[in-house]
Structure formats: structure tokens, C-alpha cells
C-alpha positions as CSV (number, residue, x, y, z in Angstrom):
1,M,8.1,59.1,1.3
2,K,10.0,56.7,-1.0
3,K,7.9,54.4,-3.1
4,N,10.1,51.4,-2.1
5,T,9.3,52.1,1.6
6,V,5.5,52.0,0.8
7,I,5.8,48.8,-1.3
8,S,7.8,47.1,1.5
9,A,5.3,48.1,4.1
10,F,2.3,46.9,2.1
11,E,4.0,43.6,1.1
12,S,4.7,43.0,4.7
13,L,1.1,43.6,5.7
14,S,-0.2,41.3,3.0
15,S,0.1,38.3,5.5
16,G,-3.0,37.8,7.7
17,I,-0.8,37.1,10.8
18,R,1.4,40.1,10.2
19,L,-1.6,42.3,9.7
20,D,-3.0,41.0,13.0
21,V,0.3,41.6,14.8
22,F,0.5,45.2,13.5
23,R,-3.1,46.0,14.4
24,L,-2.6,44.5,17.9
25,L,0.5,46.6,18.4
26,V,-1.2,49.8,17.1
27,K,-3.9,49.2,19.7
28,K,-1.2,48.8,22.4
29,G,0.4,52.1,21.5
30,P,3.7,53.1,23.0
31,E,3.5,50.3,25.6
32,G,4.0,47.7,22.9
33,M,4.2,44.0,23.8
34,V,6.8,41.3,24.3
35,A,7.0,38.6,21.7
36,G,5.6,35.9,24.0
37,A,2.5,38.0,24.9
38,I,1.9,38.6,21.2
39,A,2.1,34.9,20.5
40,T,-0.3,34.1,23.3
41,T,-2.8,36.9,22.4
42,L,-2.9,35.9,18.7
43,D,-2.6,32.1,19.4
44,V,0.4,31.9,17.1
45,P,3.3,29.5,17.8
46,P,6.4,31.5,18.9
47,T,8.6,30.0,16.2
48,N,6.1,31.0,13.6
49,L,5.7,34.4,15.1
50,S,9.4,35.2,15.1
51,F,9.4,35.0,11.3
52,H,6.5,37.5,11.0
53,L,8.0,39.8,13.6
54,K,11.3,39.9,11.6
55,A,9.5,40.7,8.4
56,L,7.5,43.6,10.0
57,T,10.7,44.9,11.6
58,Q,12.6,44.8,8.3
59,A,9.8,46.7,6.7
60,R,10.2,49.3,9.6
61,L,6.5,48.8,10.6
62,L,7.7,47.6,14.0
63,T,10.5,48.7,16.3
64,V,12.1,46.2,18.8
65,E,13.9,46.8,22.0
66,Q,15.7,44.3,24.2
67,E,14.4,44.1,27.7
68,G,16.5,41.6,29.6
69,R,15.9,38.3,27.9
70,F,12.7,39.6,26.2
71,Q,12.1,41.7,23.1
72,R,9.5,44.4,23.2
73,Y,7.8,45.2,19.9
74,R,6.0,48.5,19.1
75,A,4.2,49.6,16.1
76,N,5.9,52.4,14.2
77,I,2.9,54.8,14.4
78,S,4.7,57.6,12.6
79,L,5.4,55.3,9.6
80,M,1.7,54.2,9.6
81,L,0.6,57.9,9.5
82,D,3.1,58.6,6.7
83,L,1.7,55.7,4.7
84,I,-1.8,57.1,5.1
85,A,-0.6,60.6,4.1
86,Y,1.2,59.1,1.1
87,L,-2.0,57.3,-0.1
88,T,-4.2,60.4,0.4
89,E,-1.9,63.3,-0.5
90,E,-3.1,63.4,-4.1
91,C,-6.7,62.8,-3.3
92,C,-8.9,64.2,-6.1
93,S,-5.8,65.6,-7.9
94,G,-4.8,67.7,-4.9
95,H,-8.4,69.0,-4.3
96,P,-9.6,67.1,-1.3
97,E,-12.8,69.3,-1.2
98,Q,-14.0,67.1,-4.1
99,C,-13.9,64.1,-1.8
100,A,-16.0,65.7,1.1
101,D,-19.0,63.4,0.6
102,M,-16.8,60.3,0.5
103,R,-15.0,61.4,3.7
104,A,-18.2,61.6,5.6
105,A,-18.8,57.9,4.8
106,S,-15.3,56.9,5.8
107,K,-14.5,55.4,9.2
108,C,-11.1,57.1,9.0
109,S,-10.5,60.0,11.5
110,D,-10.3,63.5,10.0
111,A,-7.0,63.9,11.9
112,V,-5.3,61.5,9.4
113,L,-6.9,62.6,6.2
114,P,-5.8,65.6,4.1
115,P,-7.1,68.8,5.5
116,I,-10.1,70.5,4.0
117,S,-10.4,74.2,4.8
118,P,-13.9,75.6,5.4
119,T,-13.7,77.6,2.2
120,Q,-13.2,74.4,0.2
121,V,-16.4,72.5,1.3
122,K,-19.2,72.7,-1.2
123,P,-22.5,74.1,0.2
């Protein structure tokens, strides 16, 4: 993953509204939501929301598809997982077994964390 892609994604998520939009669309999964429903759910004026949707789309965190006169937005889940992998791939200098205790305290699913083989876990 290119560093510029990571920086762009995190810069885009540094807005509270954009973070709320992204988390809402992650929750909705492949179904996504049309812009008006996002605005209503988050109680954000549609004109204000369009600015944030554009920023998230330009950062590739969202995809958009025209549906008649509406636009349906979806979270780019694969990019989100790539960002998590990018942040964690060098965990403990490439020795994720050293982080086993910290992993247990994390709310993050093991499915998105670097794998630890049974032989790497300290007794």
C-alpha cells in the first residue's frame, strides 16, 4: 500500500462528520445508503454532507453509484482492511507473537490482525 493512500485516508477521516459517515456505511455493508438517508440518519444538512461525501470518495474510502436520481454510497471495506493491515504488518518488528498480551486486551477481531501461529505464542 502506498504511503500517500494511507495519508489521504486518515486525513479524510480526521473530520468528525466524515468519520461518522464512514462508520455508518461500514455498518450498512454492501447495501450502502443513498445520500439523503445518510443526511437524515446523521442529522447533517444535505449541502454540508455533499462536501464530506466528496472528500471520502476522493480518498477512495467510499464508492458511489448512480441509482436513477439518487447516489448510493458504500464503504470501501477492502481499503479499510488494507489500512489495518498496513498499520499492523510491522507489529513488534515483524514478530506479532510479542504482542499476544496486547491483542487479548484489544477489541479488534483476530481476523483483521496479523496472524500468530500456535508455535509463536509464549506459554
